[in-house]
C-alpha positions in Angstrom: 59.0 -15.2 -23.8 62.7 -14.6 -24.0 65.7 -16.5 -22.5 69.1 -14.9 -22.3 72.4 -15.6 -20.5 73.1 -12.9 -17.9 76.9 -13.1 -17.9 79.4 -15.6 -19.5 80.1 -17.0 -16.0 76.7 -17.3 -14.3 73.0 -16.9 -14.7 70.1 -17.2 -17.1 67.2 -14.8 -17.3 63.6 -15.4 -18.5 61.3 -12.5 -19.4 57.7 -12.4 -20.4 56.8 -15.6 -18.5 53.7 -16.0 -16.3 52.9 -18.6 -13.6 50.4 -20.2 -16.1 53.2 -20.5 -18.7 55.2 -22.6 -16.2 52.4 -25.2 -16.4 53.8 -26.1 -19.8 56.3 -29.0 -19.1 58.6 -27.9 -21.9 59.1 -24.4 -20.4 59.5 -25.7 -16.8 62.0 -28.3 -18.0 63.9 -25.4 -19.7 63.9 -23.5 -16.4 65.3 -26.5 -14.5 67.9 -27.2 -17.2 69.1 -23.6 -17.0 69.2 -23.8 -13.2 71.4 -26.9 -13.4 73.7 -25.6 -16.1 73.9 -21.8 -15.3 73.6 -22.1 -11.4 71.3 -19.1 -11.2 68.0 -18.3 -12.9 66.1 -15.0 -12.8 62.5 -14.7 -14.0 61.7 -11.1 -14.4 58.4 -9.6 -13.0 56.4 -12.8 -12.5 53.4 -12.1 -10.3 52.9 -15.0 -7.9 50.8 -15.6 -4.8 52.7 -17.2 -1.9 50.9 -20.4 -2.7 52.1 -20.3 -6.3 55.7 -19.7 -5.2 55.4 -22.6 -2.9 53.9 -24.8 -5.7 56.9 -23.9 -8.0 59.3 -24.7 -5.2 57.7 -28.1 -4.7 58.4 -29.0 -8.3 62.1 -28.7 -7.6 62.0 -30.7 -4.4 60.6 -30.5 -0.9 60.2 -27.0 0.6 61.3 -27.0 4.3 60.0 -24.8 7.1 62.3 -22.0 8.2 64.0 -22.7 11.5 62.7 -19.6 13.4 58.9 -19.8 13.8 58.5 -16.0 14.2 59.8 -15.2 10.8 57.7 -17.7 8.9 54.9 -16.6 6.6 51.6 -16.6 8.6 50.0 -19.1 6.3 52.9 -21.0 4.8 55.5 -22.2 7.2 57.9 -23.0 4.3 58.2 -19.3 3.4 60.6 -17.2 5.3 60.0 -13.5 5.3 63.1 -11.5 4.9 62.1 -7.9 5.6 63.0 -4.7 7.3 59.4 -3.5 7.4 57.7 -2.9 10.7 53.9 -3.0 11.1 52.0 -2.3 14.3 55.4 -1.8 16.0 56.5 -5.4 15.1 59.0 -6.5 12.5 57.2 -8.6 9.8 60.3 -10.6 9.0 64.0 -11.0 9.7 66.2 -8.0 8.6 69.7 -8.0 7.3 69.8 -11.6 6.1 72.8 -12.7 4.0 74.6 -9.3 3.8 78.0 -11.1 3.4 79.4 -13.6 0.9 78.3 -17.1 1.5 76.9 -20.4 0.2 73.6 -21.1 1.9 73.8 -23.1 5.1 77.2 -24.6 4.4 77.6 -24.8 8.2 75.2 -27.8 8.4 75.9 -31.3 7.3 73.3 -31.5 4.5 72.3 -28.1 3.2 69.2 -27.8 1.1 70.3 -27.7 -2.6 68.1 -25.0 -3.9 66.9 -21.5 -2.8 63.9 -19.7 -4.4 63.3 -16.0 -3.7 60.4 -13.8 -4.8 60.7 -10.0 -4.6 57.5 -8.6 -2.9 58.5 -5.0 -2.1 62.0 -4.2 -3.3 63.9 -1.0 -4.0 65.6 -0.7 -7.4 68.5 1.3 -6.2 69.7 -0.6 -3.1 69.4 -4.0 -1.5 70.9 -5.7 -4.6 72.0 -9.3 -4.6 75.5 -10.1 -5.8 76.2 -13.5 -7.3 79.4 -15.4 -8.1 80.0 -18.9 -9.5 82.0 -21.2 -7.2 83.3 -23.1 -10.2 84.5 -19.9 -11.7 86.2 -19.1 -8.4 87.9 -22.5 -8.4 89.0 -22.0 -12.0 90.8 -18.8 -11.1 92.7 -20.2 -8.2 96.5 -20.3 -8.8 97.7 -23.7 -9.8 99.8 -23.8 -6.6 96.8 -23.4 -4.4 94.7 -26.0 -6.4 97.4 -28.5 -5.7 97.6 -27.5 -2.0 93.9 -27.9 -1.3 93.2 -31.0 -3.5 91.6 -33.7 -1.4 91.4 -31.5 1.7 88.4 -31.0 3.9 87.3 -27.8 5.7 85.5 -26.9 8.9 82.4 -24.7 8.5 80.8 -22.7 11.3 78.0 -20.2 11.8 79.7 -18.7 14.8 81.1 -15.6 13.0 77.6 -14.6 12.0 75.5 -15.6 15.0 73.5 -12.8 16.5 73.3 -12.3 20.3 69.7 -12.9 21.4 67.8 -12.0 24.5 68.5 -15.5 25.9 72.2 -14.8 25.9 72.2 -11.7 28.1 74.3 -12.2 31.1 76.5 -14.9 29.6 80.3 -14.4 29.6 82.2 -14.6 26.4 83.4 -18.1 27.3 79.9 -19.2 28.2 78.6 -17.8 24.9 81.3 -19.7 23.0 80.5 -22.9 24.8 76.8 -22.4 23.9 77.7 -22.0 20.2 79.9 -25.1 20.2 77.0 -27.1 21.7 74.2 -25.7 19.7 76.0 -25.2 16.4 79.0 -27.6 16.2 81.4 -27.2 13.3 80.9 -29.5 10.3 83.3 -30.9 7.7 82.9 -30.7 4.0 85.2 -31.4 1.0 86.8 -28.1 0.1 86.7 -29.0 -3.6 83.7 -30.7 -5.0 82.5 -31.7 -8.5 79.1 -30.4 -9.7 77.2 -33.5 -11.0 75.2 -31.3 -13.4 78.2 -29.7 -15.2 81.1 -31.9 -14.2 83.1 -28.8 -13.1 85.1 -28.6 -9.9 84.0 -25.9 -7.5 85.2 -24.3 -4.3 82.9 -25.1 -1.4 83.5 -22.5 1.3 83.5 -18.8 1.9 85.5 -17.2 4.6 82.5 -16.0 6.7 81.3 -19.6 7.1 84.7 -21.2 7.1 86.5 -22.0 10.3 89.6 -23.5 8.7 91.0 -25.8 6.1 92.1 -28.9 7.9 95.9 -29.5 7.6 96.8 -25.9 6.9 98.4 -23.8 9.7 97.0 -20.5 10.9 99.1 -18.4 8.5 98.2 -20.5 5.5 94.5 -20.4 6.4 94.6 -16.6 6.7 96.4 -16.4 3.3 93.9 -18.7 1.7 90.9 -16.9 3.1 92.2 -13.6 1.8 92.9 -15.1 -1.6 89.4 -16.5 -2.1 87.7 -13.4 -0.7 89.5 -11.5 -3.5 88.5 -14.0 -6.1 84.9 -14.2 -5.0 84.5 -10.4 -5.0 86.4 -9.6 -8.2 84.0 -7.0 -9.7 84.4 -8.3 -13.3 83.3 -11.8 -12.1 80.2 -10.7 -10.1 76.7 -10.4 -11.3 74.7 -7.7 -9.5 70.9 -8.4 -9.5 69.0 -5.1 -9.3 65.6 -6.2 -8.1 62.2 -5.3 -9.5 59.0 -6.2 -7.7 57.9 -9.8 -8.5 61.3 -11.0 -9.7 61.7 -14.7 -9.0 65.3 -15.8 -8.4 66.5 -19.4 -8.0 70.0 -20.8 -7.4 71.9 -23.9 -6.6 73.1 -23.3 -3.0 76.5 -25.2 -3.3 77.8 -23.6 -6.5 76.4 -20.1 -6.0 78.0 -17.6 -3.8 76.0 -14.5 -3.0 75.6 -11.4 -0.7 73.0 -8.7 -0.3 74.0 -5.1 -0.4 72.8 -2.5 2.2 69.4 -1.0 1.8 69.1 2.8 1.9 67.9 4.1 5.3 64.1 4.5 5.5 63.5 2.2 2.4 61.4 -1.0 2.8 62.6 -4.3 1.4 60.7 -7.6 1.6 61.3 -10.9 -0.2 59.9 -14.3 0.4 62.5 -17.1 0.6 62.1 -20.9 0.3 64.7 -23.5 1.0 64.2 -26.7 -1.0 65.7 -30.1 -0.3 65.6 -33.1 -2.6 62.6 -35.5 -2.3 
């Protein structure tokens, strides 16, 4: 077994670890410690059954069922299938998930704190996952902006990323907006938080899930969104995870920003995803 730091700013990687190895309390505790201190943990090429992935998730907290029934694993409702594969003329999962920078489910009041992904059928040359550390993003904010946002709260929304479904056909734009406001009301969060594991301040909000920073006018909001977009996507501060089959990837949802890159046309990609809330 080997443990290495992926980059100076985010991530730890285990290699040569099996599911059976994680039954050793010392190794599992090391995994959890790395997750808390490094925000993101990769375990390379660990063969897991869906039940074993679920068992590992349950050691971090309580796995929760995915909100859309039709994309749940047929045997384990807590596993969401993210996939572009089609079998018997039916999609086996939800395609194009998370192809923009975000912190998981920041548009709800109490997002689950951990996400656990297992690569089932993944290409090595596309469909990568990009990661950035929200504490590192905060550290690189200009001092002027740190002072301007200190103590402020922000409104988060899923409206920019909602997909039009069959049930919305025939609605006017105004009616669709009203449906969104009723079904997915905006929520408030502190814009700057402190990570209890590391004691570091971090920025909680990415433009695709942010509506506005309360107290800033439209011009200042636009300038702030452009600034943090630039900081989040700075190539030298982004880790690109190039998947191999059976990679297991875990992250803290509030301090880890991420996005999936496009998959080459005609190439299959399937991962199993579990959201985990605290017991």
